[in-house]
C-alpha positions as CSV (number, residue, x, y, z in Angstrom):
1,M,38.8,99.2,-71.6
2,K,37.8,100.6,-75.4
3,N,40.0,100.6,-78.4
4,L,41.8,103.8,-79.2
5,S,39.5,106.1,-81.3
6,S,41.1,108.2,-84.1
7,N,41.0,111.2,-82.2
8,S,43.4,109.4,-79.5
9,T,45.1,107.8,-82.0
10,T,46.1,111.3,-83.4
11,V,46.9,112.9,-80.2
12,L,49.4,109.9,-79.4
13,S,50.9,110.2,-83.1
14,R,51.5,114.2,-82.2
15,W,53.2,113.3,-79.0
16,T,55.2,110.8,-80.6
17,K,56.7,113.4,-82.9
18,F,57.0,115.9,-80.1
19,I,59.0,113.3,-78.1
20,S,61.2,112.6,-81.1
21,I,62.0,116.3,-81.6
22,S,62.7,117.2,-78.4
23,R,65.2,114.4,-77.5
24,K,67.1,115.6,-80.5
25,A,67.3,118.8,-79.0
26,G,68.5,117.6,-76.0
27,L,65.2,118.5,-73.8
28,S,63.5,116.6,-71.0
29,V,60.0,115.4,-71.8
30,V,57.6,114.1,-69.0
31,L,54.8,112.0,-70.7
32,P,51.2,112.9,-69.5
33,A,49.5,109.9,-67.9
34,F,46.8,109.5,-70.4
35,L,49.0,108.3,-73.0
36,F,49.7,105.4,-71.0
37,I,45.9,104.9,-69.9
38,A,44.9,105.3,-73.6
39,G,47.3,102.5,-74.4
40,C,45.1,99.8,-73.2
41,K,43.6,97.1,-75.3
42,K,39.7,96.4,-74.6
43,D,40.8,93.3,-72.4
44,D,42.7,95.9,-70.2
45,T,45.9,94.2,-71.1
46,V,48.3,97.4,-71.2
47,V,50.0,98.0,-74.6
48,A,54.0,97.4,-73.9
49,G,54.8,100.9,-72.6
50,P,55.6,104.3,-74.5
51,I,55.6,103.9,-78.2
52,T,58.8,105.3,-78.5
53,D,60.6,102.6,-76.5
54,H,58.7,99.8,-78.7
55,S,59.3,101.0,-82.0
56,A,62.0,99.4,-84.4
57,V,65.5,100.2,-84.2
58,N,66.6,102.2,-86.8
59,L,69.6,100.9,-88.4
60,H,69.9,103.7,-91.1
61,S,72.7,103.4,-93.7
62,A,74.0,100.0,-91.7
63,S,70.6,98.5,-93.1
64,S,72.2,97.6,-96.4
65,F,74.6,95.2,-94.8
66,A,73.6,91.5,-93.8
67,I,77.0,91.2,-91.8
68,I,79.1,94.3,-90.7
69,A,82.2,94.4,-88.1
70,K,85.0,96.1,-87.1
71,S,87.9,93.8,-86.7
72,G,87.2,91.0,-88.9
73,V,84.9,88.8,-90.6
74,S,86.0,85.2,-91.9
75,A,84.3,82.2,-93.2
76,T,85.2,78.5,-93.3
77,G,83.2,75.8,-94.8
78,V,79.8,76.3,-97.1
79,T,79.2,79.8,-96.4
80,S,76.2,81.6,-98.1
81,I,75.5,85.4,-97.9
82,S,72.6,87.4,-99.2
83,G,73.4,90.8,-98.6
84,D,76.3,93.2,-98.4
85,I,79.4,92.6,-96.2
86,G,80.9,95.8,-94.2
87,L,84.0,96.2,-92.5
88,S,86.0,99.2,-91.0
89,P,88.3,100.0,-89.6
90,A,90.0,97.3,-90.5
91,A,91.1,96.7,-94.0
92,A,90.0,93.9,-96.3
93,S,92.6,91.5,-95.8
94,Y,90.9,90.9,-92.4
95,V,87.9,89.8,-94.7
96,T,89.1,86.0,-95.0
97,G,87.7,82.6,-96.4
98,F,85.7,84.6,-99.4
99,G,88.1,84.6,-102.1
100,L,87.6,88.3,-102.7
101,I,87.5,89.6,-106.5
102,M,88.5,93.2,-106.7
103,D,85.8,95.5,-109.0
104,A,87.6,97.3,-111.6
105,T,86.3,100.3,-109.5
106,N,88.4,99.5,-106.4
107,T,85.8,100.5,-104.3
108,F,84.2,97.1,-103.4
109,S,84.6,93.3,-104.0
110,T,82.8,90.4,-105.0
111,S,82.4,86.8,-104.0
112,A,81.0,83.6,-105.1
113,L,79.7,83.2,-101.4
114,V,78.1,86.6,-101.3
115,V,75.0,86.6,-103.9
116,P,73.5,88.8,-104.4
117,G,75.8,91.3,-102.4
118,K,79.1,92.8,-102.3
119,I,82.1,93.5,-100.0
120,Y,83.2,96.6,-98.5
121,A,86.3,97.6,-96.6
122,S,87.9,101.1,-95.2
123,D,91.0,100.6,-97.5
124,Y,88.9,100.4,-100.5
125,T,88.9,103.4,-103.1
126,P,86.9,106.4,-102.0
127,P,84.0,106.9,-101.3
128,T,84.1,103.8,-99.7
129,P,86.0,104.4,-96.4
130,S,83.5,107.1,-95.8
131,K,80.4,105.1,-96.6
132,M,81.9,102.4,-93.9
133,T,82.7,105.0,-91.4
134,T,79.1,106.0,-91.6
135,A,77.6,102.5,-91.7
136,V,79.7,101.5,-88.5
137,S,79.0,104.7,-86.7
138,D,74.9,103.8,-87.7
139,M,75.7,100.1,-86.2
140,E,76.8,101.8,-83.1
141,I,74.1,104.2,-82.9
142,A,71.3,101.3,-83.5
143,Y,73.2,99.3,-80.5
144,T,73.0,102.3,-78.3
145,D,69.4,103.0,-79.2
146,A,68.4,99.6,-78.4
147,A,70.2,99.4,-75.2
148,G,68.7,102.9,-74.1
149,R,65.3,101.9,-74.4
150,T,63.4,101.9,-71.1
151,S,60.1,100.5,-69.5
152,P,60.8,97.0,-70.1
153,D,57.9,94.7,-70.1
154,H,59.8,91.9,-68.6
155,I,62.9,92.2,-66.2
156,E,65.0,88.5,-65.7
157,L,62.4,86.7,-67.4
158,G,63.5,83.0,-66.7
159,A,66.8,84.0,-64.7
160,G,68.1,84.6,-68.3
161,N,66.8,80.9,-69.6
162,I,64.0,81.4,-72.0
163,T,63.9,78.1,-73.5
164,S,60.6,76.6,-74.7
165,M,58.7,80.3,-73.8
166,T,56.4,82.0,-76.1
167,L,57.5,85.5,-76.0
168,A,54.8,88.2,-77.0
169,P,55.9,91.6,-78.6
170,G,57.7,94.1,-76.2
171,L,60.8,95.3,-74.4
172,Y,62.7,92.2,-72.6
173,K,65.8,93.1,-70.1
174,W,68.3,91.1,-68.5
175,G,71.4,91.9,-66.3
176,T,72.7,88.8,-67.0
177,G,73.5,86.5,-70.3
178,V,70.6,84.9,-71.7
179,L,70.4,81.1,-73.0
180,I,68.3,79.2,-75.3
181,S,68.5,75.8,-75.5
182,A,68.0,73.3,-78.0
183,A,64.0,73.2,-77.4
184,G,64.2,76.8,-79.0
185,V,62.0,79.7,-78.4
186,T,59.0,81.1,-80.1
187,L,58.3,84.6,-80.9
188,S,54.6,85.1,-81.6
189,G,52.9,88.4,-82.7
190,S,51.8,90.3,-86.0
191,A,53.8,91.5,-88.7
192,N,54.1,94.9,-87.2
193,D,54.7,93.9,-83.6
194,V,58.6,94.3,-82.4
195,W,60.8,92.5,-79.9
196,I,63.8,94.2,-78.3
197,F,65.9,92.1,-76.2
198,Q,68.5,93.9,-73.8
199,I,71.1,91.2,-72.8
200,S,73.8,92.6,-70.3
201,Q,76.1,89.3,-70.7
202,D,76.7,87.0,-73.7
203,L,73.8,85.3,-75.8
204,T,74.1,81.7,-76.4
205,V,71.8,79.5,-78.5
206,A,72.6,75.8,-78.0
207,N,73.1,73.4,-80.8
208,G,69.8,72.4,-82.7
209,A,67.9,75.3,-81.5
210,I,65.1,77.2,-83.6
211,I,63.7,80.6,-83.1
212,T,60.5,80.1,-84.2
213,L,58.1,83.0,-85.4
214,S,54.4,82.7,-85.4
215,G,51.5,84.9,-85.9
216,G,53.2,86.9,-89.0
217,A,55.9,88.0,-87.2
218,H,58.9,89.5,-89.1
219,A,62.9,88.9,-88.3
220,S,63.2,92.2,-89.3
221,N,61.5,93.9,-86.3
222,I,63.5,91.4,-83.8
223,F,66.2,93.2,-82.1
224,W,68.8,91.3,-80.0
225,Q,71.2,93.9,-78.2
226,V,74.1,91.8,-76.7
227,A,76.6,93.5,-74.4
228,G,79.0,90.2,-74.2
229,Q,79.5,87.6,-77.1
230,T,76.8,86.2,-79.3
231,T,77.3,82.3,-79.9
232,I,75.0,80.6,-82.4
233,G,75.5,76.9,-81.9
234,T,75.4,74.2,-84.7
235,T,72.6,73.8,-86.9
236,V,70.4,76.5,-85.2
237,A,67.9,78.3,-86.9
238,M,68.1,82.1,-85.7
239,K,66.1,84.9,-86.6
240,G,66.5,88.9,-86.2
241,I,69.2,91.7,-86.2
242,I,72.3,90.9,-83.7
243,L,73.5,94.0,-82.6
244,C,76.6,92.9,-80.5
245,K,79.6,94.7,-78.6
246,T,81.8,92.1,-79.0
247,A,82.0,89.1,-81.3
248,I,79.6,87.2,-83.3
249,A,80.2,83.5,-83.8
250,M,78.2,81.0,-85.8
251,N,78.8,77.4,-85.6
252,T,78.6,75.0,-88.2
253,G,75.4,74.5,-90.0
254,A,73.9,77.5,-88.3
255,T,71.7,80.0,-90.4
256,L,70.4,83.6,-89.6
257,N,67.3,84.9,-91.2
258,G,68.5,88.8,-90.0
259,R,71.9,90.3,-89.8
260,A,75.0,90.0,-87.9
261,M,76.2,93.4,-86.6
262,A,79.4,93.3,-84.4
263,Q,81.6,95.9,-82.8
264,T,84.6,93.2,-83.1
265,A,84.6,90.5,-85.3
266,V,82.0,88.2,-87.1
267,T,83.1,84.5,-87.7
268,L,81.3,81.9,-89.8
269,A,81.6,78.3,-90.4
270,G,79.3,76.8,-93.0
271,N,76.8,79.3,-92.4
272,T,73.7,80.9,-94.4
273,V,72.9,84.5,-93.5
274,V,69.7,86.1,-95.4
275,I,68.9,89.7,-94.8
276,P,65.0,89.5,-93.9
C-alpha cells in the first residue's frame, strides 16, 4: 500500500482535530473506515491504530516535575534529582531526607539533592497550594488519559513478562502485572514514536535490568500507566514517564530517565532521577 499522500495527511489532520473537539464536548464520534485504511505503510504493516490513541500523553502543568506525589516523597542514601518535586495534599513535613531549605518567599524549598529544581508542597505560601492542586489534578488526568486509550496493538504480550523483548512503538495492554527481569527490554523506534503501556496490576523491574532505547527513541515518549505498585530494583536503568495509581519504590542505585508520578508515595534509596 502506498504511503500517505499530502492530501490524505491533511484529511487525517482535520479529522484528528474534529475528534478532539467532539470528545471535549462529550460527543461520540464514529471514525470513517478510510482513516484506518490510509494509515498503512507501503509494506502493508498497519500503523498502530487511531492517531488519537497513539499520541503522547499530555502532562500539562505536571510536566515541570521530576517527582510528584500525594502522600509523601522520601529519600535515603546519595540521591540526585534533576527537576522539581511536588507534594499535595500532604504537607512539606512528608518530604523527608532532602534537608529542605525554605526560600525567603515561603513558596518553595531547595535542597542540595535537587539541582536544578525546587520543592513545592501544599502548605507553602500562595500561590503554591493552588499550583500543587492543579499539578496533581493534571497528573491524575494524564493517568486517566493513558488508561483510557483504546485499540491496543498488543494484549497480554508475553503473559506479562516482556523480558528480552524488542518492542515497537504502540499501545500495549495487560490485565495482569508486568515483569521485566534482569535481561531487560528494548524499545526500538524513532524520536517521534510513542509507547503506552497499560498495566492493570504491578510493574516490577528486577535488579540490574536495563530499559534500552534504540533507533532514536525518547524517554519523554514512553508512558508506563500502572494501576498497582511500581517497584524498580537495585541498579536498574529505567526510562519513561511512570504514571502510577499507588506507590513508586526505587531501590538502591536505580536510575530513572523520566518522571515518577504517584497517586500515593514515592520512595527513593540512593537514586538518580533526570527529566528527559
